[in-house]
Phi, psi and omega in degrees: 000136179298151182297321182296318179292323178300316179294325179296320177295322178297317180294326179296318179294321177292329178296322178295316180290323183272358177059048177227161182294140182292141180289152177272170180267026181296146180278352181276142180291156180294155182289161184296142178087348179286142180254130179301151183300316182291337176292322179293320180297319180293322180297317181295319179296321179294321178298317180297319179296319181294317179295322179295324181283329184275341184298313178300323180292323179293317179296320179297321179294323179293323183288341182260006178289148182253028180282345181276147181290150180284144177269002180291154181291131180270162183297326182290341180273351179279143181272126180261182178096177179214170182265012181288125182293154178290140181300133179087351181281134181248143177289129181298135181281150177290144180297141179294140179288145181291152179291169178298137182289161180296324179295320181292319180297318178298319180293320180294317179299324178292321179293319178295321179295323179293321179292321178294326179292314177295328179291326177295320178293324179297317181294326178295324182272350183291319181299308179300325180293319180297320178291324180291320179292320179296323180288337182266007181294125178080359181278160179288158181293334181271001182282160180292322181297322179291321178293323179296319179295321179295319178296321179295320178293322179296324177294320177295319180294327177295318178294325179294319178300322178291333177282328182289333181301311176297326180294321179295322179291323178293325177297319180295317179297321180293318178298319179294321180293324178288328176294325180288331179222080187285339184291317177209154181299129179281166176303326177294317180294323179293321178294320179293319180297322178298312179294321180295323179296319180297315181289324180295325177295322179297314181295320180297320179294320179295321178299319180297321179295314183295317181295322180295318181290322180295321180294321179292326181287329180281340183282000000 
């Protein structure tokens, strides 16, 4: 194949790739300034290769720019000051609790008086009960003396039950007063506690008497 025709076929193939008109087989040389078809294809390929190599460098340069604002905490955003109290400043005191009302004092006095009254009745029956228990010492359970001693003890227990009733009411009042002021006993709670102690001592003494007589009767 002649050399001129061989080059023409090469240019035709490059013309297809470079999207330019295929050269003719004219014997005249190309005009000045014209770029061969295969030269344009090579230039475009070189441009694509250059862009592919330069793109990562451009992206890396963009990622290292410092044009964005910092997310670190600024001084103006920090809270200043301290929890140190001012010199000479005093913590305000809690308001004092009111004293026990007149109605409460009257009610407490009534409960203590009721316990003392039943205790007086208990003491009146204590002497006969002690004599009845002493007379039943060593007697049979079916004897009259033993039955008399049992009746005397039952009377004492009844008086004790009447004394416990005011004490139970005092316990309820004290619990309500502590619920109203749980941090420390209020004047009302202190007044109730004083009355409750008086009645509790009366009940404790009566319990001791009944237990002592019952033990003597069983022996």
